C-alpha positions in Angstrom: 9.5 -4.4 -2.0 7.4 -5.7 -4.6 3.9 -5.5 -5.2 3.7 -8.4 -3.8 4.7 -7.8 -0.2 1.4 -6.5 0.7 1.7 -6.5 4.6 5.4 -5.0 4.5 3.9 -2.3 2.4 0.9 -2.1 4.9 3.3 -2.0 8.1 5.0 0.5 5.9 2.3 2.4 5.0 0.6 2.3 8.8 4.2 4.4 9.9 3.8 6.6 6.6 0.1 7.8 7.0 -0.9 7.0 10.9 -4.1 9.1 10.4 -5.5 7.4 7.2 -8.2 5.3 7.1 -7.4 3.0 3.9 -11.1 2.3 2.8 -11.2 6.2 2.2 -8.1 6.2 0.0 -8.5 6.6 -4.1 -5.8 3.8 -5.7 -4.5 6.0 -7.7 -3.2 7.8 -4.0 -2.5 4.6 -3.0 -0.2 3.2 -5.5 1.6 6.5 -5.6 2.5 6.3 -2.0 3.7 2.8 -2.3 5.8 3.6 -4.7 6.8 6.5 -2.6 8.5 4.2 0.2 11.9 3.8 0.9 12.6 0.2 0.1 10.0 0.1 -2.6 11.6 -1.0 -5.4 9.2 -2.5 -8.2 8.3 -1.8 -11.9 5.1 0.5 -12.1 3.4 -1.6 -14.4 3.1 -4.3 -11.9 0.4 -2.8 -9.8 -3.1 -3.9 -10.8 -6.6 -3.4 -8.9 -6.4 -7.0 -7.1 -2.6 -5.8 -5.7 -4.1 -2.8 -4.6 -7.0 -4.2 -3.2 -5.0 -6.8 -1.1 -2.6 -3.7 0.2 -5.5 -1.8 0.6 -7.3 -5.1 2.9 -3.5 -5.4 4.5 -3.4 -2.2 6.0 -7.1 -2.2 7.3 -5.7 -5.3 9.3 -2.8 -3.6 10.3 -5.0 -0.6 12.1 -7.5 -3.3 13.6 
């Protein structure tokens, strides 16, 4: 997975952190969690606030 695979990342985050409210996660933690996902392989420098926001919103959509 790459940073741009926001929907795939969101699905993995739902599985990895089922009891977490995505809106309550700090971006610094979210970034670390994404980089720790199995199958994630991208440059940490390619991540910015817009990507993290997109991941957060996709994660929220997956919960609903």
